[in-house]
KEFIVO-459249 format. One line per 10 residues: number of its first residue (from 1); their letters; for each residue x, y, z of C-alpha. Coordinates in Angstrom, 2 decimals, padded with zeros to 5 digits. Example, Ala and Ser with C-alpha at 12.3 -4.5 7.8 and 13.67 -1.06 7.14 Angstrom:
2
1 = AS = 012.30/-004.50/007.80  013.67/-001.06/007.14;
This chain:
687
1 = MRKIITLIIF = -025.87/006.02/047.38  -026.31/007.25/050.96  -027.04/003.68/052.09  -023.84/002.39/050.43  -021.69/005.09/052.10  -023.31/004.31/055.47  -022.61/000.58/054.96  -018.93/001.26/054.09  -018.50/003.44/057.21  -020.20/000.79/059.33;
11 = LSVAIGFSQT = -017.93/-001.99/057.98  -014.80/000.16/058.51  -015.80/000.84/062.12  -016.67/-002.81/062.63  -013.31/-003.98/061.26  -011.44/-001.43/063.34  -013.43/-002.43/066.42  -012.71/-006.11/065.71  -008.95/-005.43/065.36  -008.94/-003.48/068.63;
21 = NDIDSLTIDL = -010.76/-006.34/070.38  -008.20/-008.86/069.03  -005.28/-006.72/070.27  -006.88/-006.26/073.71  -007.59/-009.99/073.96  -003.99/-010.89/073.03  -002.63/-008.33/075.52  -004.69/-009.90/078.33  -003.65/-013.45/077.35  -000.01/-012.39/077.29;
31 = AYQTQDSLKV = -000.17/-010.97/080.83  -001.25/-014.29/082.35  001.00/-016.70/080.41  004.16/-018.25/081.83  007.61/-017.43/080.49  007.79/-020.09/077.76  007.58/-020.48/073.96  003.75/-020.26/074.06  004.05/-016.74/075.47  006.45/-015.83/072.64;
41 = DTSLKLIKSL = 003.96/-017.15/070.03  001.16/-015.05/071.58  003.45/-012.03/071.63  004.27/-012.58/067.91  000.53/-012.57/067.07  000.17/-009.30/068.97  003.24/-007.83/067.20  001.77/-008.80/063.81  -001.58/-007.12/064.64  000.16/-003.94/065.84;
51 = YEIEDFERAL = 002.35/-003.88/062.70  -000.69/-004.20/060.44  -002.34/-001.14/062.05  001.06/000.70/061.88  001.39/001.07/065.68  005.16/000.57/065.36  006.19/001.93/068.78  003.99/-000.54/070.72  005.04/-003.34/068.38  008.72/-002.53/069.02;
61 = KYIIQSEKLS = 008.17/-002.68/072.80  006.74/-006.23/072.54  009.50/-007.23/070.04  012.21/-006.32/072.62  010.43/-008.27/075.37  009.89/-011.32/073.11  013.49/-011.18/071.86  014.82/-011.33/075.46  012.48/-014.20/076.41  013.30/-016.16/073.19;
71 = SSIYYEKGIA = 017.05/-015.76/073.82  016.76/-016.81/077.49  014.89/-020.06/076.62  016.78/-020.44/073.31  013.58/-020.46/071.23  015.02/-020.18/067.67  011.71/-019.55/065.91  010.92/-016.69/068.33  014.38/-015.14/067.80  013.99/-015.37/063.98;
81 = ETTYYKALIY = 010.45/-013.87/063.91  011.26/-011.00/066.32  014.42/-010.19/064.34  012.35/-010.15/061.13  009.64/-007.86/062.56  012.25/-005.50/064.01  013.81/-005.22/060.51  010.35/-004.56/059.02  009.85/-001.61/061.39  013.34/-000.24/060.57;
91 = AQKDDYINAL = 012.39/-000.41/056.87  009.14/001.49/057.55  011.24/004.22/059.19  013.59/004.28/056.13  016.53/003.05/058.29  017.76/000.74/055.50  021.14/-000.11/057.07  019.60/-001.57/060.27  016.77/-003.11/058.24  019.17/-004.99/055.92;
101 = SGYTKAKELF = 021.29/-006.10/058.86  018.17/-007.45/060.58  016.92/-009.19/057.43  020.30/-010.90/056.92  020.32/-012.17/060.51  016.67/-013.32/060.29  017.37/-015.13/057.02  020.25/-017.09/058.59  017.97/-018.10/061.46  015.15/-019.19/059.10;
111 = QNLSDTLGIA = 017.68/-021.18/057.03  018.83/-023.01/060.18  015.16/-023.83/060.90  014.58/-024.84/057.21  011.63/-022.38/057.28  011.09/-021.80/053.53  008.22/-019.37/054.10  010.32/-017.24/056.48  013.17/-017.18/053.93  010.74/-016.16/051.17;
121 = KVNNSIGLIE = 009.32/-013.28/053.25  012.82/-012.01/054.07  013.90/-012.22/050.40  010.78/-010.30/049.38  011.48/-007.58/051.99  015.16/-007.28/050.95  014.04/-007.02/047.32  011.75/-004.12/048.21  014.56/-002.22/049.97  017.10/-002.79/047.17;
131 = IKRGNYAKGL = 014.59/-001.62/044.53  013.80/001.50/046.61  017.57/002.20/046.85  017.93/001.90/043.06  019.72/-001.49/043.11  017.22/-002.93/040.63  019.22/-005.96/039.45  019.91/-007.06/043.04  016.35/-006.37/044.21  015.04/-008.30/041.22;
141 = QFSLAAIKEL = 016.87/-011.48/042.23  015.66/-011.33/045.87  012.03/-010.79/044.84  012.18/-013.59/042.24  013.58/-015.92/044.91  010.51/-015.24/047.09  007.80/-015.71/044.45  007.59/-019.50/044.22  007.01/-020.09/047.96  004.54/-017.18/048.27;
151 = EKRNLRNDLK = 002.54/-018.45/045.27  002.49/-021.97/046.67  000.90/-020.73/049.91  -001.28/-018.12/048.11  -000.18/-015.31/050.47  -001.94/-012.56/048.58  -000.69/-009.56/050.60  002.93/-010.68/050.27  002.45/-011.61/046.60  000.90/-008.24/045.81;
161 = LAYSNLGEAY = 004.01/-006.53/047.20  006.39/-008.96/045.45  004.70/-008.60/042.05  004.72/-004.79/042.33  008.43/-004.83/043.31  009.28/-007.02/040.33  007.24/-004.85/037.97  009.09/-001.74/039.17  012.52/-003.42/038.91  011.90/-004.73/035.38;
171 = QKIKAFDEAI = 010.55/-001.31/034.34  013.69/000.46/035.60  016.01/-001.88/033.69  013.79/-001.44/030.58  012.61/-005.08/030.44  009.12/-003.88/029.53  007.48/-007.24/028.69  008.45/-008.71/032.07  007.38/-005.51/033.86  003.92/-005.69/032.23;
181 = EFYEKALAIQ = 003.58/-009.36/033.20  004.20/-008.69/036.92  002.19/-005.45/037.10  -000.79/-007.33/035.64  -000.34/-010.08/038.25  -000.19/-007.42/041.00  -003.31/-005.74/039.56  -005.29/-008.99/039.66  -004.54/-009.46/043.39  -005.13/-005.75/044.17;
191 = EQLNDNKGIN = -008.58/-006.03/042.60  -009.32/-009.12/044.73  -008.24/-007.23/047.88  -010.04/-003.96/046.86  -006.70/-002.12/047.17  -007.76/001.06/045.31  -004.44/002.85/045.83  -002.50/-000.12/044.48  -004.92/-000.52/041.55  -004.35/003.10/040.50;
201 = VSNSNLAELY = -000.55/002.73/040.71  -000.58/-000.50/038.67  -002.93/000.93/036.03  -000.75/004.05/035.73  002.46/001.98/035.42  000.87/-000.32/032.81  -000.29/002.72/030.81  003.26/004.15/030.77  004.75/000.79/029.78  002.32/000.29/026.89;
211 = SRKKEHRKAI = 003.07/003.85/025.78  006.83/003.10/025.81  006.08/000.00/023.69  004.05/002.21/021.29  000.87/000.24/022.03  -001.05/003.48/022.45  -004.59/002.04/022.45  -003.69/-000.10/025.47  -002.03/002.91/027.12  -005.23/004.96/026.69;
221 = EFYEKVLVDN = -007.30/002.11/028.15  -005.22/001.98/031.36  -004.93/005.78/031.73  -008.73/006.05/031.51  -009.11/003.33/034.17  -007.03/005.49/036.53  -009.32/008.48/035.87  -012.49/006.44/036.44  -011.31/005.24/039.85  -009.70/008.47/041.03;
231 = KNDSVRGKIY = -011.04/012.00/041.58  -007.84/013.32/043.15  -006.54/016.45/041.37  -002.89/015.46/041.93  -003.42/012.15/040.11  -005.57/013.72/037.37  -003.04/016.52/036.90  -000.42/013.86/036.13  -002.64/011.63/033.94  -004.44/014.28/031.80;
241 = PKLGGEYLLF = -001.25/015.53/029.97  -000.15/011.96/029.18  -003.63/010.85/028.05  -003.97/013.95/025.87  -000.61/013.12/024.29  -001.77/009.56/023.52  -004.94/010.81/021.76  -002.81/013.30/019.83  -000.89/010.39/018.31  -004.19/009.20/016.76;
251 = NDYSKASQYL = -005.05/012.75/015.52  -008.10/012.74/017.82  -007.81/016.48/018.35  -011.12/016.84/020.20  -010.24/014.44/023.04  -006.59/015.48/023.05  -007.64/019.11/023.49  -010.16/018.21/026.22  -007.63/016.32/028.35  -004.72/018.70/027.74;
261 = IQGYNISKRQ = -006.74/021.80/028.73  -007.93/020.09/031.93  -004.36/019.03/032.68  -003.12/022.57/032.04  -005.68/024.08/034.43  -004.85/021.64/037.25  -001.08/021.98/036.79  -001.33/025.79/036.79  -003.52/025.76/039.88  -001.14/023.45/041.75;
271 = NNKPNLLTVL = 002.00/025.07/040.25  003.18/021.56/039.30  006.02/022.34/036.90  006.82/018.76/035.69  003.16/018.16/034.71  002.92/021.67/033.23  006.00/020.96/031.07  004.41/017.80/029.61  001.08/019.49/028.92  002.68/022.58/027.30;
281 = NNLGDLNLQQ = 004.75/020.45/024.89  001.65/018.43/023.93  -000.54/021.56/023.59  002.14/023.11/021.37  002.14/019.96/019.22  -001.69/020.02/019.01  -001.85/023.68/017.95  001.02/023.18/015.49  -000.86/020.30/013.82  -004.00/022.47/013.63;
291 = NRLRIAEQQL = -001.99/025.39/012.16  -002.55/027.71/015.15  001.06/028.78/014.93  001.13/031.81/017.24  -000.43/029.92/020.15  001.81/026.91/019.45  004.95/029.09/019.49  003.97/030.73/022.80  003.32/027.35/024.45  006.48/025.72/023.09;
301 = LEAGALAKEL = 008.71/028.60/024.21  007.26/028.33/027.74  007.81/024.54/027.63  011.44/025.00/026.57  012.16/027.36/029.48  010.57/024.89/031.92  012.48/021.90/030.47  015.79/023.72/030.99  014.80/024.84/034.50  013.85/021.25/035.47;
311 = DNKTELLKHY = 016.75/019.72/033.46  014.25/017.36/031.79  016.25/016.12/028.80  013.43/013.97/027.36  010.92/016.84/027.16  013.66/019.22/025.97  014.42/016.84/023.09  010.72/016.84/022.15  010.68/020.67/022.44  013.60/021.01/019.97;
321 = KLMKSLDSTY = 011.85/018.74/017.46  008.57/020.69/017.65  010.35/024.06/017.36  012.10/022.80/014.20  008.70/021.90/012.70  007.21/025.27/013.74  009.99/027.35/012.18  009.92/025.19/009.04  006.19/025.95/008.71  006.94/029.66/009.17;
331 = KRFNRAFNWQ = 009.70/029.26/006.49  012.32/030.45/008.99  014.76/027.83/007.76  017.90/029.17/009.48  016.18/028.93/012.85  014.75/025.52/011.94  018.27/024.34/011.13  019.53/025.55/014.53  016.72/023.65/016.33  017.56/020.53/014.31;
341 = REYYNLKINL = 021.21/020.81/015.34  020.25/021.25/019.02  018.01/018.18/018.73  020.77/016.15/017.08  023.42/017.12/019.69  021.14/016.38/022.68  020.05/013.06/021.19  023.67/011.95/020.69  024.51/013.06/024.23  021.63/011.03/025.70;
351 = EEKKTDLNSS = 022.51/007.95/023.64  026.18/008.17/024.71  025.16/008.38/028.39  022.86/005.40/027.91  025.70/003.45/026.24  028.15/004.37/029.03  025.63/003.26/031.65  025.06/-000.08/029.92  028.76/-000.74/029.37  029.75/000.16/032.95;
361 = SDKIMLDLDP = 027.25/-002.20/034.58  027.28/-005.99/034.66  024.80/-007.94/032.57  021.46/-007.98/034.37  019.88/-011.40/034.86  016.16/-011.23/033.99  015.50/-014.70/035.41  016.36/-016.10/038.82  020.05/-016.93/039.26  020.28/-019.91/041.70;
371 = NFDKPQQEEI = 023.67/-018.63/042.97  022.66/-014.97/043.36  022.92/-015.02/047.17  026.06/-017.17/047.61  029.19/-015.38/048.82  032.42/-015.84/046.91  034.41/-018.79/048.24  037.80/-017.86/046.88  040.01/-014.79/047.36  042.91/-013.64/045.23;
381 = KKTNPSIINN = 046.17/-014.88/046.71  048.99/-012.38/047.08  052.65/-013.25/047.17  054.55/-012.26/050.33  058.08/-011.18/049.32  059.48/-011.87/052.84  059.33/-015.63/052.33  061.41/-015.65/049.16  064.74/-017.36/049.63  067.73/-015.05/049.60;
391 = TDDSKKLDKF = 069.48/-017.24/047.01  066.69/-016.57/044.45  066.53/-012.76/044.98  068.80/-011.74/042.13  067.16/-014.08/039.60  063.68/-012.91/040.49  064.78/-009.26/040.43  066.13/-009.71/036.89  062.92/-011.43/035.91  060.83/-008.57/037.31;
401 = KLIFYGLLAA = 062.99/-006.02/035.49  062.51/-007.86/032.22  058.76/-008.01/032.75  058.70/-004.31/033.71  060.55/-003.20/030.57  058.37/-005.45/028.44  055.25/-003.94/029.96  056.66/-000.42/029.45  057.29/-001.12/025.76  053.84/-002.66/025.35;
411 = LAIVSTFLIL = 052.31/000.39/027.06  054.09/002.73/024.64  052.87/000.74/021.62  049.28/000.58/022.94  049.34/004.32/023.76  050.48/005.19/020.23  047.81/002.91/018.79  045.09/004.48/020.98  046.15/008.02/019.98  045.91/007.08/016.29;
421 = IYLKRNSNIK = 042.47/005.54/016.87  041.35/008.66/018.75  042.49/010.98/015.93  040.85/008.77/013.32  037.62/008.66/015.35  037.54/012.46/015.72  038.03/012.83/011.98  035.18/010.40/011.28  032.88/012.16/013.77  033.58/015.56/012.19;
431 = YTQELEEKNI = 032.94/014.17/008.70  029.70/012.50/009.89  028.47/015.74/011.49  029.19/017.74/008.32  027.34/015.11/006.28  024.38/015.24/008.70  024.24/019.04/008.47  024.21/018.89/004.67  021.45/016.27/004.75  019.41/018.43/007.14;
441 = KIELQNQAFQ = 019.77/021.48/004.85  018.68/019.42/001.85  015.72/018.05/003.83  014.62/021.56/004.83  014.96/022.78/001.24  012.86/019.82/000.05  010.19/020.68/002.64  010.15/024.29/001.43  009.86/023.12/-002.19  006.97/020.77/-001.32;
451 = EQTKHLENVN = 005.14/023.56/000.53  005.66/025.94/-002.39  004.38/023.27/-004.82  001.31/022.72/-002.65  000.68/026.48/-002.54  000.92/026.71/-006.34  -001.52/023.80/-006.70  -003.97/025.60/-004.39  -003.58/028.83/-006.41  -004.16/026.87/-009.63;
461 = NVKDKLFSIV = -007.33/025.31/-008.14  -008.53/028.81/-007.17  -007.88/029.99/-010.73  -009.86/027.04/-012.21  -012.74/027.70/-009.84  -012.62/031.43/-010.63  -012.81/030.78/-014.38  -015.65/028.31/-013.85  -017.73/030.85/-011.92  -016.91/033.68/-014.35;
471 = SHDLKDSLSS = -017.84/031.51/-017.34  -021.15/030.48/-015.77  -022.71/032.95/-013.30  -021.05/036.18/-014.46  -021.65/035.26/-018.10  -025.39/034.79/-017.39  -025.74/038.21/-015.74  -023.74/040.05/-018.43  -025.52/038.19/-021.27  -028.87/039.25/-019.81;
481 = INGFIELLRD = -027.77/042.92/-019.60  -026.31/042.74/-023.11  -029.60/041.26/-024.41  -031.58/044.19/-022.99  -029.20/046.65/-024.63  -029.42/044.86/-028.02  -033.21/044.90/-027.90  -033.20/048.62/-027.07  -030.70/049.38/-029.84  -032.67/047.43/-032.44;
491 = GSLSREEFDN = -035.86/049.24/-031.46  -037.52/045.98/-030.50  -038.62/047.47/-027.15  -041.01/050.36/-026.67  -040.25/053.01/-024.08  -042.95/051.63/-021.78  -041.60/048.08/-022.08  -038.08/049.30/-021.38  -039.25/051.20/-018.24  -040.89/048.00/-017.00;
501 = LIPELSENAN = -037.66/046.04/-017.54  -035.43/048.61/-015.78  -035.83/046.96/-012.27  -034.81/043.57/-013.72  -031.91/045.18/-015.59  -030.84/046.91/-012.36  -031.08/043.60/-010.47  -028.83/041.87/-013.04  -026.31/044.72/-012.85  -026.32/044.54/-009.02;
511 = NASLLLFNLL = -025.85/040.78/-009.16  -022.94/041.12/-011.58  -021.36/043.84/-009.41  -021.72/041.81/-006.18  -020.45/038.72/-007.96  -017.29/040.49/-009.14  -016.89/042.02/-005.67  -017.11/038.61/-003.96  -014.92/036.87/-006.55  -012.18/039.43/-006.08;
521 = NWSKSQMQSL = -012.15/039.13/-002.29  -012.53/035.35/-002.32  -009.63/034.85/-004.74  -007.43/037.21/-002.69  -008.20/035.32/000.54  -007.56/031.94/-001.11  -004.22/033.13/-002.45  -003.26/034.36/001.05  -002.76/037.98/000.10  -005.56/039.45/002.20;
531 = EPKPSLFDVQ = -004.15/041.32/005.22  -006.45/043.22/007.62  -005.68/046.82/008.60  -007.67/047.21/011.81  -008.81/050.52/013.27  -011.54/051.78/015.60  -014.72/052.81/013.71  -018.44/053.40/014.31  -020.50/050.42/013.11  -023.64/052.61/012.85;
541 = EVFEDKVKLV = -022.01/054.67/010.10  -021.32/051.53/008.05  -024.95/050.38/008.47  -026.27/053.74/007.29  -024.04/053.69/004.17  -024.99/050.12/003.24  -028.73/050.69/003.83  -028.66/053.53/001.29  -027.13/051.18/-001.31  -029.91/048.58/-001.01;
551 = ENRVESKGIT = -032.93/050.90/-000.57  -034.05/050.54/-004.21  -033.77/046.73/-004.14  -035.66/046.53/-000.84  -038.40/048.82/-002.16  -038.71/046.93/-005.47  -039.26/043.61/-003.63  -041.75/045.16/-001.18  -039.55/044.41/001.90  -039.50/046.50/005.09;
561 = LVNHSLRDFA = -035.98/047.41/006.35  -035.74/048.37/010.05  -032.48/049.91/011.31  -032.17/049.58/015.12  -028.41/050.11/015.09  -026.78/052.20/017.83  -023.61/054.22/017.90  -020.91/051.72/018.93  -017.30/051.00/018.04  -015.47/047.92/016.79;
571 = YADRSMFEII = -011.75/047.33/016.31  -011.38/045.73/012.85  -010.63/046.45/009.19  -013.47/048.80/008.16  -013.41/047.86/004.46  -013.63/044.15/005.34  -016.51/044.90/007.72  -018.31/046.73/004.90  -017.91/043.64/002.67  -019.38/041.45/005.43;
581 = IQNLLANAIK = -022.43/043.72/005.96  -022.98/044.11/002.19  -023.02/040.32/001.72  -025.30/039.65/004.70  -027.78/042.37/003.58  -027.74/040.99/000.01  -028.49/037.50/001.35  -031.35/038.75/003.53  -032.95/040.60/000.56  -032.41/037.59/-001.70;
591 = FCKKGDTITI = -034.40/035.24/000.56  -037.22/037.62/001.59  -040.63/037.90/-000.10  -042.96/040.80/-000.41  -044.14/041.89/003.05  -041.13/040.42/004.92  -039.00/042.50/007.32  -035.20/042.84/007.66  -033.96/044.17/011.03  -030.44/045.50/011.63;
601 = ANHISNGSCI = -029.19/045.83/015.23  -026.03/045.81/017.33  -025.36/044.86/020.97  -022.51/045.09/023.50  -021.50/041.86/025.29  -018.42/041.19/027.48  -016.41/043.94/025.85  -017.28/042.79/022.31  -019.44/044.35/019.62  -022.17/041.98/018.34;
611 = ISIADTGIGI = -024.01/042.83/015.08  -027.18/041.04/013.96  -029.07/041.05/010.64  -032.44/039.29/011.03  -035.09/038.59/008.39  -038.54/037.00/008.30  -037.82/035.31/004.98  -037.94/031.67/003.91  -035.33/030.51/006.45  -032.77/027.70/006.10;
621 = SKENLEKLFK = -033.28/023.96/006.59  -031.18/022.04/009.13  -029.60/020.10/006.25  -028.46/023.31/004.51  -027.30/025.00/007.74  -024.41/022.54/007.91  -023.27/023.56/004.40  -022.90/027.25/005.22  -019.53/028.96/005.81  -017.67/026.14/003.99;
631 = NTSFTTVGTS = -014.85/026.73/001.49  -016.87/024.86/-001.16  -019.47/026.98/-002.94  -023.09/026.36/-001.94  -025.99/028.45/-003.23  -029.75/028.34/-003.68  -032.06/030.45/-005.84  -033.64/033.52/-004.18  -037.36/034.30/-003.87  -037.23/036.17/-007.21;
641 = NEKGTGLGLS = -035.01/033.56/-008.89  -031.85/035.51/-007.96  -028.64/033.55/-008.53  -025.37/033.65/-006.58  -021.85/032.22/-006.48  -022.14/030.53/-003.12  -018.99/032.35/-002.02  -020.52/035.20/-000.01  -020.72/033.47/003.39  -017.29/031.83/002.91;
651 = ICKELVELNH = -015.82/035.29/002.35  -017.68/036.65/005.39  -016.31/033.87/007.62  -012.76/034.38/006.30  -012.89/038.15/006.86  -014.46/037.88/010.33  -011.80/035.41/011.52  -009.01/037.57/010.07  -010.30/040.28/012.42  -010.36/037.94/015.48;
661 = GKIWVESTLN = -014.13/037.66/015.43  -016.87/035.01/015.13  -019.86/034.57/012.81  -022.85/032.27/013.29  -026.49/031.87/012.24  -029.78/030.88/013.82  -032.59/029.92/011.42  -035.96/028.18/011.26  -037.44/027.06/007.95  -040.33/029.29/006.77;
671 = IGSTFYVQLP = -039.88/031.62/009.79  -036.63/033.45/009.09  -032.90/033.70/009.80  -030.60/035.81/012.00  -026.88/036.18/011.21  -024.59/037.32/014.06  -021.09/038.82/013.82  -018.96/039.35/016.96  -015.91/041.65/016.76  -013.47/042.92/019.42;
681 = KSRPADA = -013.65/046.48/020.72  -009.89/046.73/021.21  -006.69/045.08/019.98  -006.73/041.36/021.03  -003.90/040.22/023.35  -002.54/037.64/020.85  -002.70/039.98/017.83;
């Protein structure tokens, strides 16, 4: 890598040194030449070299000298070339008036000389200026006129500029297919010339065009090419939000999130409000699709304020649409209706402006018009009343009066007709708006009905699952207990046999109790009626209470329980926390054998409270680790053939997340498992 960098630096220095030598050599030659056309040609070579290295002041000095010499010896080619270079320098200084004047004069001179290449270069330069000034239709025609000659001579530098100009002009007039064609031609030449800056611009423009055409895979391809070739934060800050938005259209949330977060960080750091607006709208959309509604609402509200501040109508329109979806999800239908109305009004406003713009401008020629540069040959002739013969005055005056009154009558009729049309149009618009509002209300009501239906289906599924578990697992535990009682009542068991069966009877009762406990909490969470009531409490107290409950079970299985918990506080719902600990302890006991150890501990990390329950039991295989914490039930038999519902860890995960915490597990088969729970120590900022 170091060798490559050294080689690049060496080549740059060598090229620069070579250019300097050429300029010095031309300067010396010029000093000793006589005042003739050969001296002008040498001077033009020197002017070209100085222009290429952007030494415009020195170039201008030699242009003035060459212009005087060319005029004195009447050397037309010299006058044309110096006029053209002077216009080029004016254009570089953004003095478009003098530049256009110079180009026009140079073009006339090249036309007199029948110099097709000179004419093509001037047309290309005029096209660039007109496109920069926003006269896209005019600039388009000048650049198209230059292409054929430049392609014939394979002038790559001039062609690169011409193709880029045409791509920009077609893009501005929304002729996207033509814009793509010329940007791709420009890109091919830029790659041949190793023009990295131009390559990035073309790739970025092609990505935006493919996005506008809804060819999002192609858009992603070109956006990623820009990122590969560019490490500049300004460029990345602009590309990341757009690329994230493209991935969002394919529901690729992972990549969308990655690019949008990077774009957000760069835009925040640079305080780039336009980029920040794009990324906030897309982040809001991402979080809305993933049902993170609070974060989505915060981001969308910030995006809306920015869109209004920047007067970005396109992003504001997107903001209104997303806010309508957000409030519909929240079932705030009045607010959703207001957002829909704002969206509808802004959309109509933008479409009317677009229609006015199209109707007020002449039809834009996409192909070259052969007569685009020819001045009008005819003028409107006006009648001079002083030459009218006196004998015809009275007749013509009567004729004019008649015409005047006729026009006045026609004007009155047309005015009445236009007023009637206007009133009719207003009535139609009002009726259409009322109809649209009714349709929107019906649409929102349908959405609410569909969501309610979906919720009822989910509740029904929960009910079916609940009955299935009750009929299977709970029935087994209760049947076993009932069997023991029947045997005892019938006198089939002796006192000694009954005493021996008490631990098993106790185990079945505990299983049935825990099963009912988990089923109740699981069904409540699935039916969305579980609401945390957080408070500050001592986790050590909870551990001590729960350890007392499981002491008999631990002792009966021959397991050692070590409590290393410390006095520490967590901010969460205490009853939910007790459910979590009870489930995790029950799991640890279930999968431990005689002689195994269960260790309870808690730690403080970055302002959070971390609880761990570790055991030296049978552990969990990698295959089964992936099945934990899922909404579907997954269970295995314990070391003493204990059964379960498979809902315990699902409930734990649900309750931990309701309290803004995290739960995870580390396990090795035949060595043991450690379950971790992290909870906040104070009220979270987004709670």
